[in-house]
C-alpha positions as CSV (number, residue, x, y, z in Angstrom):
1,M,13.3,19.0,-8.0
2,K,15.1,15.7,-7.6
3,L,12.9,14.6,-4.7
4,L,9.9,14.6,-7.1
5,N,11.6,12.2,-9.5
6,P,10.5,9.1,-7.7
7,L,6.9,10.3,-7.8
8,R,7.1,10.8,-11.6
9,I,8.7,7.4,-12.1
10,H,6.5,5.4,-9.7
11,G,3.3,7.4,-10.2
12,P,1.4,4.5,-11.8
13,V,2.0,2.5,-8.6
14,L,0.3,5.3,-6.6
15,L,-2.7,5.3,-8.9
16,L,-2.9,1.5,-8.6
17,L,-2.8,1.7,-4.8
18,L,-5.5,4.4,-4.7
19,L,-7.8,2.3,-6.9
20,V,-7.2,-0.8,-4.8
21,V,-7.9,1.0,-1.5
22,F,-11.1,2.6,-2.7
23,A,-12.3,-0.5,-4.4
24,A,-11.7,-2.6,-1.3
25,F,-12.9,-0.2,1.4
26,G,-14.7,2.7,-0.4
27,R,-18.1,1.7,0.9
28,V,-17.2,2.6,4.5
29,T,-17.8,6.2,3.4
30,T,-21.5,5.4,3.2
31,V,-21.9,4.7,6.9
32,P,-23.7,7.5,8.8
33,L,-22.2,9.0,12.0
34,W,-22.4,6.3,14.7
35,D,-19.3,6.7,16.9
36,E,-19.5,8.9,19.9
37,T,-15.8,9.9,19.7
38,D,-16.4,11.0,16.1
39,A,-19.3,13.2,17.3
40,H,-17.1,14.8,19.9
41,I,-14.5,15.6,17.3
42,L,-17.1,17.2,15.0
43,C,-18.4,19.3,17.9
44,D,-14.9,20.4,18.9
45,A,-14.1,21.3,15.3
46,H,-17.3,23.4,15.2
47,E,-16.2,25.2,18.3
48,L,-12.7,25.8,16.9
49,N,-14.3,27.0,13.7
50,T,-16.1,29.8,15.4
51,D,-12.8,31.3,16.9
52,P,-9.8,29.5,15.5
53,V,-7.3,32.2,16.6
54,S,-8.0,31.6,20.3
55,M,-6.4,28.1,20.2
56,F,-3.0,29.7,19.4
57,G,-3.0,31.7,22.7
58,H,-2.3,28.7,24.9
59,L,1.3,27.5,25.1
60,G,0.2,24.0,25.7
61,F,-1.6,23.9,22.4
62,Y,1.7,23.6,20.6
63,F,2.6,20.4,22.4
64,S,-0.8,18.7,22.4
65,Q,-1.4,17.4,18.9
66,P,-2.0,20.8,17.2
67,L,-1.5,19.3,13.7
68,L,-4.3,16.9,14.3
69,Q,-6.6,19.6,15.6
70,L,-5.9,21.9,12.7
71,T,-6.5,19.1,10.3
72,F,-9.9,18.3,11.7
73,L,-10.7,22.1,11.6
74,G,-9.8,22.2,7.9
75,L,-11.9,19.1,7.2
76,F,-14.8,20.5,9.1
77,R,-14.8,23.6,6.9
78,L,-14.8,21.3,3.8
79,F,-17.3,18.6,4.9
80,G,-19.2,20.0,7.9
81,L,-21.1,17.2,9.6
82,D,-21.0,14.8,6.7
83,P,-18.8,11.8,7.8
84,S,-18.3,10.5,4.2
85,G,-15.8,13.2,3.4
86,Y,-13.7,12.6,6.5
87,L,-13.6,8.8,5.8
88,A,-12.7,9.4,2.2
89,V,-9.7,11.5,3.3
90,N,-8.7,8.6,5.7
91,L,-8.8,6.2,2.8
92,G,-6.8,8.5,0.6
93,L,-4.2,9.0,3.3
94,H,-3.9,5.2,3.7
95,A,-3.2,4.8,0.0
96,L,-0.5,7.5,0.3
97,N,1.0,5.6,3.2
98,A,1.0,2.4,1.2
99,F,2.8,4.2,-1.6
100,V,5.5,5.4,0.9
101,V,5.8,1.7,2.0
102,Y,6.4,0.8,-1.7
103,M,9.1,3.5,-2.0
104,L,10.8,2.5,1.3
105,V,10.9,-1.2,0.5
106,N,12.1,-0.6,-3.1
107,M,14.9,1.5,-1.7
108,I,16.0,-0.9,1.0
109,F,15.9,-4.3,-0.8
110,P,15.6,-3.1,-3.8
111,Q,13.1,-5.4,-5.6
112,K,10.1,-3.9,-7.4
113,R,8.0,-7.1,-7.2
114,L,8.6,-7.4,-3.5
115,A,7.9,-3.7,-2.9
116,L,4.7,-3.9,-4.9
117,T,3.6,-7.0,-3.1
118,A,4.3,-5.5,0.3
119,S,2.5,-2.3,-0.5
120,L,-0.5,-4.1,-1.9
121,L,-0.8,-6.2,1.2
122,F,-0.5,-3.1,3.4
123,A,-3.1,-1.3,1.2
124,L,-5.5,-4.2,1.6
125,G,-5.3,-4.0,5.4
126,V,-3.3,-7.2,6.0
127,G,-2.1,-7.1,9.7
128,S,-4.4,-4.3,10.8
129,Y,-7.5,-5.7,9.1
130,G,-9.4,-2.5,8.2
131,R,-10.3,-1.3,11.7
132,V,-8.4,1.9,11.1
133,F,-10.8,2.9,8.2
134,T,-14.0,2.8,10.1
135,S,-14.0,6.0,12.1
136,I,-13.2,9.6,11.7
137,H,-10.9,9.7,14.7
138,Q,-8.6,7.1,13.2
139,L,-7.1,9.9,11.2
140,E,-4.7,10.2,14.1
141,H,-3.2,6.7,13.5
142,L,-3.1,7.3,9.7
143,M,-1.4,10.7,10.0
144,L,1.1,9.6,12.5
145,A,2.0,6.5,10.5
146,G,2.3,8.5,7.3
147,L,4.7,11.0,8.9
148,H,6.7,8.1,10.5
149,L,7.1,6.4,7.2
150,L,8.0,9.7,5.4
151,V,10.7,10.5,8.0
152,L,12.2,7.1,7.7
153,Y,12.2,7.2,3.9
154,V,13.8,10.7,3.8
155,F,16.5,9.9,6.4
156,I,17.4,6.6,4.9
157,R,17.5,8.2,1.5
158,N,19.8,10.9,2.9
159,D,22.0,8.1,4.3
160,Y,22.0,6.3,0.9
161,R,22.7,9.4,-1.2
162,H,24.5,11.8,1.1
163,G,26.1,9.7,3.8
164,G,23.7,11.1,6.4
165,R,25.1,14.6,6.1
166,L,23.4,17.4,8.0
167,N,23.9,20.1,5.3
168,S,21.8,18.3,2.7
169,R,18.3,19.5,1.7
170,V,17.1,15.9,2.3
171,F,18.1,16.1,5.9
172,V,16.4,19.5,6.4
173,L,13.2,18.1,4.9
174,G,13.4,15.0,7.2
175,L,13.9,17.2,10.2
176,L,10.9,19.3,9.4
177,L,8.8,16.1,8.9
178,F,10.1,14.8,12.3
179,L,8.9,18.0,14.0
180,L,5.5,17.6,12.4
181,T,5.5,14.0,13.8
182,G,6.1,15.4,17.3
183,L,3.2,17.8,16.8
184,T,0.9,14.9,15.9
185,R,1.6,12.6,18.8
186,A,4.5,12.2,21.2
187,T,5.9,8.8,19.9
188,S,9.1,10.1,18.5
189,L,11.3,7.7,20.5
190,S,9.7,4.8,18.5
191,L,10.7,6.6,15.3
192,V,14.3,7.2,16.5
193,G,14.4,3.5,17.5
194,T,13.5,2.3,14.0
195,L,16.2,4.6,12.5
196,V,18.8,3.3,15.0
197,A,17.8,-0.2,14.0
198,Y,18.4,0.6,10.4
199,K,21.8,2.0,11.2
200,V,22.7,-1.1,13.2
201,F,21.7,-3.6,10.6
202,F,23.1,-1.7,7.6
203,H,26.3,-0.3,9.2
204,G,27.2,-2.9,11.8
205,L,28.2,-1.9,15.3
206,D,30.4,1.0,14.2
207,R,29.5,3.5,16.9
208,R,30.4,6.4,14.5
209,R,27.9,5.2,11.9
210,V,25.1,4.1,14.3
211,L,25.2,7.2,16.6
212,S,25.8,9.5,13.6
213,A,25.1,13.2,13.6
214,D,21.6,12.9,12.1
215,V,20.5,10.4,14.7
216,L,21.9,12.5,17.5
217,V,20.1,15.6,16.2
218,L,16.8,13.6,16.2
219,L,17.5,12.4,19.7
220,V,18.2,15.9,21.0
221,V,15.0,17.2,19.3
222,T,13.0,14.3,20.8
223,V,14.2,14.9,24.4
224,A,13.6,18.6,24.0
225,F,10.0,18.0,22.7
226,Y,9.3,15.5,25.5
227,W,10.5,18.0,28.1
228,A,8.2,20.7,26.7
229,Q,5.3,18.4,26.3
230,T,5.7,17.2,29.9
231,R,5.8,20.7,31.1
232,W,3.1,22.4,29.1
233,G,1.3,19.9,26.9
234,Y,-1.5,17.4,27.6
235,R,-0.4,14.0,28.8
236,A,-2.6,11.0,28.9
237,P,-2.9,9.3,32.3
238,M,-0.9,6.3,33.0
239,V,-2.6,2.9,33.0
240,F,-1.5,2.2,36.5
241,T,-1.5,4.8,39.3
242,D,-0.3,2.4,42.0
243,P,3.5,3.0,42.5
244,H,3.9,-0.7,43.4
245,A,2.4,-1.9,40.2
246,V,5.5,-1.6,38.1
247,E,6.2,-5.4,38.0
248,Q,2.6,-6.2,37.1
249,F,2.7,-3.5,34.4
250,S,5.8,-5.0,32.9
251,L,4.3,-8.5,32.8
252,I,1.2,-7.3,31.1
253,S,3.3,-5.3,28.6
254,V,5.2,-8.5,27.6
255,K,1.9,-10.4,27.3
256,N,0.4,-7.6,25.2
257,L,3.4,-7.5,23.0
258,F,3.0,-11.1,21.9
259,R,-0.8,-10.8,21.8
260,Y,-0.5,-7.9,19.4
261,L,1.9,-9.9,17.2
262,N,-0.5,-12.8,17.4
263,M,-3.3,-10.6,16.2
264,M,-1.7,-10.0,12.9
265,F,-1.9,-13.8,12.2
266,F,-5.0,-14.6,14.2
267,P,-7.3,-11.5,14.5
268,M,-9.8,-13.0,16.8
269,Q,-10.8,-11.8,20.3
270,T,-14.0,-11.4,22.3
271,S,-16.5,-9.5,20.2
272,P,-20.3,-9.4,19.7
273,M,-19.6,-10.3,16.1
274,L,-18.8,-13.9,17.2
275,D,-22.5,-14.3,18.1
276,Q,-23.4,-14.2,14.4
277,A,-20.3,-15.9,13.1
278,P,-20.4,-19.4,11.3
279,F,-20.0,-22.4,13.5
280,W,-16.5,-23.2,12.3
281,V,-15.3,-19.7,13.3
282,V,-16.7,-20.2,16.8
283,W,-14.8,-23.6,16.9
284,V,-11.6,-21.9,15.9
285,Y,-12.1,-19.2,18.5
286,K,-12.6,-21.8,21.2
287,A,-9.2,-23.2,20.3
288,R,-7.6,-19.8,20.5
289,T,-5.4,-20.6,23.5
290,V,-3.6,-23.5,21.7
291,I,-3.4,-21.5,18.5
292,R,-2.0,-18.4,20.1
293,T,0.6,-20.5,22.0
294,L,1.8,-22.2,18.9
295,L,1.9,-18.8,17.0
296,A,3.9,-17.2,19.8
297,L,6.5,-20.0,19.6
298,A,6.6,-19.6,15.8
299,I,7.0,-15.8,16.1
300,V,9.9,-16.2,18.6
301,S,11.5,-18.9,16.5
302,Y,11.3,-16.9,13.3
303,S,12.5,-13.7,15.0
304,F,15.6,-15.5,16.4
305,F,16.5,-17.3,13.1
306,G,15.7,-14.2,11.1
307,F,18.1,-12.1,13.2
308,V,20.8,-14.8,12.9
309,F,20.4,-15.9,9.3
310,G,18.3,-13.2,7.6
311,S,19.4,-10.4,5.3
312,R,20.0,-6.9,6.7
313,A,16.6,-5.8,5.3
314,I,14.7,-8.7,6.9
315,R,16.5,-8.1,10.3
316,F,15.5,-4.4,10.0
317,F,11.8,-5.1,9.4
318,I,11.7,-7.7,12.2
319,A,13.1,-5.1,14.5
320,W,10.5,-2.6,13.0
321,T,7.7,-4.9,14.0
322,Y,8.7,-5.1,17.7
323,I,9.7,-1.4,18.0
324,T,6.6,0.1,16.6
325,V,4.2,-2.1,18.7
326,L,6.0,-1.4,22.0
327,P,4.4,2.1,22.6
328,F,0.9,0.4,22.7
329,T,1.7,-2.5,25.0
330,D,0.8,-0.5,28.1
331,Q,-2.6,0.5,26.8
332,A,-4.7,-2.5,27.9
333,Q,-4.6,-3.0,31.7
334,S,-6.3,-6.5,31.7
335,G,-4.8,-7.7,28.4
336,Q,-8.2,-9.1,27.4
337,W,-9.0,-6.7,24.5
338,L,-6.6,-5.1,22.1
339,N,-7.2,-2.4,19.6
340,L,-6.4,-3.5,16.0
341,S,-5.8,0.1,15.0
342,H,-2.6,0.0,17.1
343,L,-1.2,-2.5,14.6
344,Y,-1.5,-0.2,11.6
345,L,2.2,0.9,11.6
346,T,3.4,-2.4,12.9
347,S,1.7,-4.2,10.1
348,V,4.2,-2.7,7.6
349,G,6.9,-5.0,9.0
350,F,4.5,-8.0,8.9
351,C,3.6,-7.2,5.2
352,V,7.2,-6.8,4.2
353,I,8.3,-10.1,5.8
354,L,5.3,-11.9,4.3
355,A,6.0,-10.4,0.9
356,A,9.7,-11.3,1.1
357,G,9.0,-14.9,1.9
358,T,6.4,-15.1,-0.9
359,V,8.6,-13.5,-3.6
360,G,11.7,-15.4,-2.5
361,T,9.9,-18.8,-2.6
362,S,8.3,-17.9,-6.0
363,K,11.8,-17.2,-7.4
364,L,13.0,-20.6,-6.3
365,L,10.1,-22.1,-8.3
366,A,10.7,-19.9,-11.4
367,A,12.0,-22.9,-13.3
368,R,8.5,-24.4,-13.1
369,P,6.1,-21.6,-14.3
370,G,3.0,-23.5,-13.2
371,R,4.2,-23.6,-9.6
372,M,5.9,-20.2,-9.2
373,W,2.5,-18.5,-8.3
374,V,1.6,-21.1,-5.6
375,P,3.4,-19.2,-2.8
376,Y,1.1,-16.2,-3.4
377,L,-1.8,-18.3,-2.0
378,V,-0.4,-17.6,1.5
379,P,-0.7,-13.8,1.3
380,L,-4.0,-14.3,-0.6
381,V,-5.4,-16.0,2.5
382,F,-4.5,-13.0,4.7
383,V,-6.0,-10.6,2.1
384,L,-9.3,-12.7,2.2
385,I,-9.2,-12.6,6.0
386,S,-8.8,-8.8,5.9
387,L,-11.6,-8.2,3.4
388,G,-13.9,-10.6,5.3
389,L,-13.3,-8.9,8.6
390,S,-13.7,-5.5,7.1
391,D,-17.0,-6.6,5.6
392,R,-18.2,-7.7,9.0
393,L,-17.1,-4.4,10.6
394,Y,-18.9,-2.5,7.8
395,H,-22.2,-4.3,8.4
396,R,-21.9,-4.0,12.2
397,N,-21.3,-0.3,11.9
398,L,-24.3,0.0,9.5
399,H,-26.4,-1.8,12.0
400,T,-25.1,0.4,14.9
401,A,-25.8,3.6,12.8
402,A,-29.4,2.5,12.4
403,S,-30.0,2.1,16.1
404,P,-32.1,4.7,18.1
405,E,-29.0,5.6,20.1
406,A,-27.0,6.5,16.9
407,I,-29.9,8.5,15.4
408,A,-30.2,10.4,18.7
409,L,-26.4,11.0,18.6
410,R,-26.6,12.5,15.1
411,M,-29.6,14.7,16.1
412,A,-27.7,15.9,19.2
413,T,-24.5,16.6,17.2
414,S,-26.5,18.6,14.6
415,A,-28.3,20.6,17.2
416,S,-25.0,21.3,19.1
417,C,-23.4,22.7,15.9
418,R,-26.3,25.0,15.2
419,R,-25.6,27.0,18.3
């Protein structure tokens, strides 16, 4: 099948990414169960395992993340209460996501060195900094991001090869993947937004090309699914229940938007880990207000000039960065603490932009072989930050897992699953 040709051609890249991911983060699989949410997931999977057919009898099940629930059920049958298997699956899924990033970037630019650099940065956690690998329940972010990337890759490939036609097998595959995305979590509007951004930057403002038939089909499916999910499915409560809090909510959303973007450059916020950090890290943290202000100005400046003077691909990935973080800007009411896991999909844009700047600058210095590798020091710094922060999270989780509370949690989980 033609769709398998890229996998045969680029298979060595997939193997490389798998090796890199497990070499960098493989030890997270050795951490015992410590997270209460993970314990609840295991207990729920155990209950579903006793009578899996019953879940299909409720209409709301089909609009309340059924794919995620069925995946946890399958993993429970494979690994039981051993968290190492679940975490290994998360790492494997992350490596596959990095491979799709490679394929997507190589198709859009196309430059193999740039695509490989971007996928390696993403594989090493640059921008999201390894938080998404530490818990079983993070499978949700990994699965959603993987489907998001696959849908975009397939639809953009259909646009490249078949002009976005609806009667191609590639479109049918993309539509099926899109439906799976909706069954994982209702963030389909974000996905449609990134696809529209691609159409705008690669086809101009021609209304017939931007609002093409494939985009309109996705939009109709999205609206239909949201209607069904609102009527029958589970919906998370809004952050604000006060009907007069709309303005406050909007202001906090704008603040969270730039704080999330800041976090990809400067992943520091209030945390117990700061109590054991070196003195210079504490000093840097104390200067966070000045640093974040300067970074915000730099982000706004780069975004503006990138949209004005950048290539179509750069404009698309700048838009990607903003669009994919928007669904999470209403999740922190106070704006004081943000979840790094929410940056997982957004970090794709960050890694691509960082890789594009690095590879472009390196090409300008190609006449001087001794200097052409100097630009790679910049992404290397981010890789070291990611690995360092991941190491701190690993040791913190090990310490937490050894606490009396975590030991009691594991005993209670084991006892609950024996019933």
